N, C-alpha and C positions, 0 to 999 in steps of 0.2 A: 271639247264636250260642252256644248251650250244647251240651254233649255229650249232648243229649237224643236218644234213639233214635227218637222219633216224628218228628223232622225229616226232611223229604223234599227232594230237589233241586228247584229251581224248575221244571225240565222233566224228563220221563222220560229215562233214558239213551239210549233209542232215538231221541229227538228230536235229541240231540247228535250221534249217529252219522249220522243222515240229513242234518243240516246240514253235517257234515264231508264226507260223501260227495258232496253236491251241490257244495260249494265246490271240491272237487278234480276235478270232472268237466270234461272237455274243453270242452263247450258253455258251461258257466258261465265258465271261464277265458277263453275267446275273447270272450264277451260283455263280461265285466268289463274286459278289456284294451281293447276297442273303446270302451267308455263312459268309463273312467277313465284309460286310458293306462298302466296298470301291472297287474301280476299281483295277484290277490286274496290276502290273508293268511288262510290256512286253519288256521294253527297253533293259534290260540286255541280253535277248535272241537275239535281233537284233544285239547288239554289238558283242556278241559271234559269230554270223553268219558272220558278216563283218570281224572279226578278223580271223576266220577259213579260209575264202576265201582269205584273205590277206596272210595268212601263205602258203596256197596252191599255190598262184600265185607268191609271192615274197620272201617267206621264211623270213618274217619280224620277227626280234627278239622281237620287241614290241608286236606284235600280239601273239606270243608264250607266253610271260610273262603274258599278259592280260588274255588269255585263262586259263592258269594255276591258276592264282589268282581267276578267276571267279569260276572255278570248286572247288577249295579249299574252297571258301566261301559257295558254295552250299552244300558241304559235312558238313561243320561246322554247317550250319543252320539246317540240318536234325538231327544232334547229340544233339542239345540243348533241344529238346523236351523230357520230361520224360514220363514214362509210367503212365497211369491213374490207372491201376489195379496193385496190388502186385501179382506177379506170385507165385503160390504154387509149392513146390517141391514134395508134395504127397497129396492125398485126405484127407479130415478131417476124424478123427477116427470114427465118427458116420454117415458116408455118407450113410450107408445101412439102417438106421432106417427110419420109416415113418415120413413125415413132420407133424408138428403140425397143427391141424384143428381149425382155429379161426372162430367160428360162432357166 
């Protein structure tokens, strides 16, 4: 991260605004509460939007650093979830046989 004027935020500022607006919507809050049992944390999207606009207006090094850290944390959070199912490399040997009829 240098104070290079050619650096651009990882997403356009409009994307941060859209994510924040979606996060704050009543429908999203209701769905999130139903699924997770708690209200969604939308503050990071707002901070990212403010930092993105700060970068566009003043080329603030602090805003650049904050955006990079936020995106890095977001990527790490998506990588920590493991797959629920074990992926097969090939079908089972008996895939073509009829299924057992349990009556």
